[in-house]
C-alpha positions as CSV (number, residue, x, y, z in Angstrom):
1,X,-19.0,-21.3,1.5
2,X,-19.7,-21.6,-2.4
3,X,-17.0,-22.3,-5.2
4,X,-16.7,-18.4,-5.9
5,X,-16.4,-15.9,-3.2
6,X,-18.5,-13.0,-3.2
7,X,-16.2,-9.7,-2.3
8,X,-18.0,-6.5,-2.6
9,X,-15.8,-3.4,-3.8
10,X,-15.9,0.2,-2.1
11,X,-15.4,2.7,-4.7
12,X,-14.8,2.5,-8.2
13,X,-12.1,5.6,-8.7
14,X,-8.9,4.8,-10.8
15,X,-7.6,2.3,-8.7
16,X,-11.2,1.1,-7.5
17,X,-11.2,0.1,-11.4
18,X,-8.1,-1.7,-10.8
19,X,-9.7,-3.7,-8.7
20,X,-12.8,-4.5,-10.0
21,X,-11.2,-5.6,-13.2
22,X,-8.6,-8.0,-11.8
23,X,-11.1,-9.2,-9.8
24,X,-13.4,-9.5,-12.5
25,X,-10.4,-12.6,-14.0
26,X,-9.9,-14.5,-11.3
27,X,-12.1,-17.6,-11.7
28,X,-12.8,-18.4,-8.0
29,X,-14.1,-15.0,-7.4
30,X,-17.9,-13.1,-8.2
31,X,-18.0,-9.4,-7.3
32,X,-20.9,-8.8,-5.5
33,X,-21.5,-5.6,-5.7
34,X,-19.8,-2.1,-6.2
35,X,-20.6,1.0,-4.0
36,X,-19.8,4.2,-5.4
37,X,-21.1,7.4,-5.0
38,X,-20.6,9.2,-8.9
39,X,-23.8,7.6,-10.9
40,X,-22.0,7.8,-14.2
41,X,-18.8,5.6,-12.7
42,X,-21.4,3.6,-10.6
43,X,-23.1,2.7,-13.9
44,X,-20.4,2.3,-16.5
45,X,-18.0,0.2,-13.8
46,X,-20.9,-2.5,-13.1
47,X,-21.8,-2.7,-17.0
48,X,-18.5,-3.7,-18.3
49,X,-17.9,-5.9,-15.9
50,X,-22.0,-7.6,-15.4
51,X,-22.4,-6.5,-12.3
52,X,-26.1,-6.7,-11.3
53,X,-26.1,-4.6,-7.4
54,X,-24.2,-1.3,-8.0
55,X,-25.0,2.1,-5.3
56,X,-24.4,5.1,-4.3
57,X,-23.7,3.6,-0.4
58,X,-21.8,1.0,1.0
59,X,-23.8,0.8,3.3
60,X,-26.8,-0.4,0.9
61,X,-24.2,-3.1,-1.0
62,X,-23.6,-4.8,2.5
63,X,-27.1,-5.2,3.4
64,X,-28.4,-6.4,0.2
65,X,-25.7,-8.3,-0.8
66,X,-24.0,-10.0,2.6
67,X,-20.9,-10.0,0.6
68,X,-18.1,-12.9,1.5
69,X,-15.6,-9.7,1.3
70,X,-14.9,-6.6,1.3
71,X,-12.2,-4.8,-1.0
72,X,-12.2,-1.0,0.2
73,X,-10.6,1.4,-2.7
74,X,-12.7,4.9,-2.2
75,X,-11.1,7.7,-1.1
76,X,-8.6,7.6,2.2
77,X,-10.6,10.1,4.5
78,X,-13.7,7.2,4.1
79,X,-11.3,4.6,5.0
80,X,-11.9,4.0,8.3
81,X,-15.7,4.6,8.8
82,X,-16.4,1.8,5.9
83,X,-14.1,-1.0,7.5
84,X,-15.3,-0.6,10.8
85,X,-19.1,-0.6,9.5
86,X,-18.2,-4.0,7.7
87,X,-15.7,-5.3,10.6
88,X,-19.0,-5.0,12.8
89,X,-20.3,-7.6,10.1
90,X,-17.7,-9.4,10.8
91,X,-17.1,-9.0,7.0
92,X,-12.8,-9.6,6.2
93,X,-11.5,-6.8,4.3
94,X,-8.9,-5.9,1.9
95,X,-8.3,-2.1,3.2
96,X,-6.1,0.1,0.3
97,X,-2.8,2.8,1.8
98,X,-3.4,4.6,4.0
99,X,-5.4,2.2,5.8
100,X,-6.4,5.6,7.7
101,X,-5.4,9.5,8.0
102,X,-3.8,9.2,11.0
103,X,-2.5,6.8,13.8
104,X,-5.9,7.6,15.7
105,X,-7.3,6.1,12.6
106,X,-5.2,2.7,13.1
107,X,-5.7,2.4,16.6
108,X,-9.7,2.4,15.5
109,X,-9.1,-0.2,13.1
110,X,-7.2,-2.1,15.4
111,X,-9.9,-2.4,17.9
112,X,-12.9,-3.0,15.5
113,X,-11.0,-5.8,14.3
114,X,-10.2,-7.6,17.7
115,X,-14.4,-7.6,18.0
116,X,-14.8,-9.0,14.7
117,X,-14.7,-12.4,13.4
118,X,-13.4,-10.2,10.2
119,X,-9.7,-9.2,9.5
120,X,-8.2,-6.3,7.8
121,X,-5.3,-7.0,4.9
122,X,-3.5,-3.6,4.5
123,X,-3.4,-2.7,0.7
124,X,0.5,-2.3,0.9
125,X,0.6,-3.7,-2.6
126,X,4.6,-4.0,-2.6
127,X,4.7,-6.8,-0.3
128,X,2.8,-8.8,-2.9
129,X,5.5,-8.0,-5.9
130,X,8.0,-10.3,-6.9
131,X,10.9,-8.0,-7.4
132,X,10.4,-6.5,-4.2
133,X,10.0,-9.6,-2.4
134,X,13.4,-10.7,-4.1
135,X,15.0,-7.8,-3.0
136,X,14.3,-8.3,0.4
137,X,14.7,-11.7,0.7
138,X,18.6,-10.9,-0.6
139,X,18.8,-8.3,2.2
140,X,18.0,-10.8,4.5
141,X,19.2,-13.2,4.1
142,X,22.7,-12.2,5.3
143,X,24.2,-13.2,1.7
144,X,25.2,-9.5,1.7
145,X,25.9,-9.2,6.1
146,X,23.9,-7.3,8.2
147,X,21.1,-4.0,6.8
148,X,23.2,-0.3,7.3
149,X,20.6,1.7,5.3
150,X,17.5,1.6,3.0
151,X,17.2,4.1,0.6
152,X,14.2,4.8,-1.7
153,X,12.8,6.6,-4.4
154,X,9.3,6.9,-5.4
155,X,8.6,9.8,-8.0
156,X,5.2,10.6,-9.9
157,X,3.3,12.8,-11.9
158,X,2.1,16.6,-11.2
159,X,-1.3,15.0,-11.6
160,X,-1.2,14.0,-8.5
161,X,-0.9,17.0,-6.3
162,X,-4.9,17.5,-8.6
163,X,-6.3,14.2,-7.7
164,X,-5.2,14.0,-4.6
165,X,-5.9,17.6,-3.0
166,X,-6.8,16.4,0.3
167,X,-3.8,13.7,1.1
168,X,0.1,14.3,1.4
169,X,2.5,12.3,-0.9
170,X,3.8,11.5,2.1
171,X,0.6,9.4,3.0
172,X,-0.2,8.6,-0.4
173,X,3.0,7.4,-2.4
174,X,6.5,7.8,0.0
175,X,4.0,5.8,2.6
176,X,4.7,2.6,0.4
177,X,8.9,3.6,0.7
178,X,8.2,3.4,4.6
179,X,6.6,0.3,4.4
180,X,9.3,-1.2,2.5
181,X,11.2,-0.2,5.4
182,X,9.9,-1.6,8.3
183,X,9.8,-5.2,5.9
184,X,13.0,-4.8,5.3
185,X,14.5,-3.7,8.7
186,X,12.1,-5.1,11.5
187,X,12.9,-1.7,12.7
188,X,10.9,1.1,13.0
189,X,11.4,4.6,12.8
190,X,13.2,6.7,16.0
191,X,14.3,9.7,14.8
192,X,13.7,12.0,11.3
193,X,14.6,14.9,9.7
194,X,12.6,15.7,6.3
195,X,12.5,18.7,4.6
196,X,10.0,20.1,1.7
197,X,10.4,22.1,-1.6
198,X,8.7,24.3,-2.6
199,X,6.8,23.6,1.2
200,X,3.3,25.1,1.0
201,X,1.9,22.5,-1.9
202,X,1.8,18.8,-2.6
203,X,3.5,19.6,-6.3
204,X,6.6,19.5,-4.4
205,X,9.7,17.0,-3.1
206,X,9.8,15.3,0.4
207,X,13.3,14.6,1.1
208,X,13.6,12.1,4.4
209,X,16.8,11.1,6.4
210,X,16.3,8.8,9.4
211,X,17.4,6.3,12.0
212,X,15.4,3.6,12.8
213,X,15.7,1.7,16.5
214,X,18.0,-0.5,15.3
215,X,20.5,2.4,14.1
216,X,20.0,1.6,10.6
217,X,19.4,4.7,8.1
218,X,16.2,5.3,6.2
219,X,17.2,8.0,2.9
220,X,13.4,8.8,0.8
221,X,12.6,10.7,-2.0
222,X,9.6,11.8,-3.8
223,X,8.4,14.0,-6.2
224,X,5.4,15.2,-7.8
225,X,6.4,17.6,-10.1
226,X,6.8,15.2,-13.2
227,X,4.6,17.3,-16.0
228,X,4.1,13.6,-17.9
229,X,3.8,10.1,-16.9
230,X,7.6,9.9,-17.9
231,X,8.8,10.3,-14.5
232,X,11.7,8.0,-12.8
233,X,11.3,4.6,-12.2
234,X,11.1,3.6,-8.5
235,X,14.1,2.5,-6.8
236,X,15.1,0.4,-3.9
237,X,18.6,0.3,-2.2
238,X,19.4,-1.4,0.5
239,X,23.3,-1.0,1.7
240,X,24.4,-3.5,4.0
241,X,28.0,-4.1,5.9
242,X,29.0,-6.5,2.6
243,X,28.1,-5.3,-0.3
244,X,23.9,-3.9,-1.4
245,X,21.3,-5.1,-3.3
246,X,19.5,-2.3,-5.4
247,X,16.2,-2.9,-6.9
248,X,15.6,-0.4,-10.3
249,X,12.0,-1.4,-10.3
250,X,10.7,-3.0,-14.5
251,X,14.5,-3.4,-15.1
252,X,16.7,-4.8,-13.0
253,X,17.6,-6.1,-9.8
254,X,22.0,-5.8,-9.3
255,X,23.7,-7.6,-6.1
256,X,27.0,-6.5,-5.4
257,X,29.3,-8.4,-2.8
258,X,31.0,-11.3,-3.0
259,X,28.7,-12.9,-5.0
260,X,27.7,-10.1,-7.3
261,X,25.0,-10.5,-9.9
262,X,22.2,-8.5,-11.9
263,X,18.7,-10.4,-12.2
264,X,16.9,-8.9,-16.0
265,X,13.7,-8.5,-14.7
266,X,12.4,-7.6,-18.4
267,X,13.1,-11.4,-18.9
268,X,11.5,-13.0,-15.5
269,X,7.9,-14.2,-15.5
270,X,5.1,-11.6,-15.8
271,X,4.2,-10.5,-12.5
272,X,1.2,-8.9,-11.2
273,X,1.1,-6.9,-8.1
274,X,-2.1,-6.6,-7.5
275,X,-3.3,-9.7,-8.5
276,X,-1.1,-11.7,-6.4
277,X,-2.9,-9.2,-3.3
278,X,-6.4,-10.2,-4.5
279,X,-4.9,-13.6,-4.8
280,X,-4.0,-14.0,-1.1
281,X,-7.0,-12.0,0.3
282,X,-9.6,-14.3,-1.1
283,X,-7.4,-17.4,-0.2
284,X,-7.9,-15.4,3.5
285,X,-11.4,-15.1,3.3
286,X,-12.0,-18.6,1.9
287,X,-10.0,-20.2,4.9
288,X,-11.4,-17.6,7.3
289,X,-8.1,-16.6,8.4
290,X,-5.7,-13.4,8.2
291,X,-2.9,-14.2,4.8
292,X,-0.1,-12.6,6.4
293,X,2.1,-10.8,4.7
294,X,1.0,-7.4,6.1
295,X,-0.7,-6.6,9.3
296,X,-2.6,-3.7,10.7
297,X,0.1,-3.4,13.6
298,X,2.4,-3.1,10.8
299,X,0.6,-0.1,9.3
300,X,0.5,1.6,12.2
301,X,4.0,1.7,12.5
302,X,3.7,3.4,8.8
303,X,1.4,6.1,9.9
304,X,3.4,6.8,12.6
305,X,6.4,7.2,10.5
306,X,4.6,9.1,8.1
307,X,3.1,11.5,11.0
308,X,6.8,12.3,11.9
309,X,7.7,12.7,8.7
310,X,5.5,15.5,8.5
311,X,6.2,16.6,11.7
312,X,10.0,17.4,10.6
313,X,9.2,19.0,7.8
314,X,6.1,21.3,9.1
315,X,8.7,22.5,11.7
316,X,11.8,22.6,10.2
317,X,13.7,20.4,12.4
318,X,14.6,16.7,14.0
319,X,12.3,15.0,15.4
320,X,11.4,11.8,17.2
321,X,7.8,9.6,16.9
């Protein structure tokens, strides 16, 4: 492989542009091409980062550039089709969340990955964020005992309801919290009761109370209701039988127990979870091996939980996945 790993990008929307900007700042990466149906967006982002090859169709980009790897940051309903196209060409993929719209989609991806020399790294970005990695490590260390519950809050401004009219907030934002619970406990959702208010719109709050296969409680809250960007910070609390650890993103980690302490995140070294994620992906592409951290099998478990949550608030009853 050349000194620089050649990465193509599918999607130049808001998050696709963030991927492109971050990749452009990595010394060991060259952007091979950009696929984006919107001509103005495609032209602008290609010009901003001196990318010579840009087209509306990702198949065209893959054929013309033959990249070493592909970042898929296109609309969620296109993920599986594009991923399968790349895997058929043995191209490794960083696939933004949700990896698919259903468990059936995840099954298709797992089969395609198995048949390919490429791999799929799900874009569960919080696994690459230092504050979350520290919080989970403390919870799993035994310092505060065995995990009893995982509680997460993830609120966003109400423009999300307009920007993502075809994807449920559970799949768009709560999927992060679901993945945190799976990561922290190493378990899977066994039962769940979920409610949404108001029920007929994505501009709403969704509350979840679940129990996993080990008996740990999951509690999640997600609202797309804030009229400005000033929504409360994301929060994760893990209660154990000898204390707890709580993260308020951007502010602090507080450990309560025999060795209580507070970790000031504002004083910590700068952390860029997207760059961390992309660096892990690029290293995997260069080595020809999956970088670990998070797998399609784990992403599939998240989709199983997401489907159960949606089914619960739709039916108005407790369900089992």
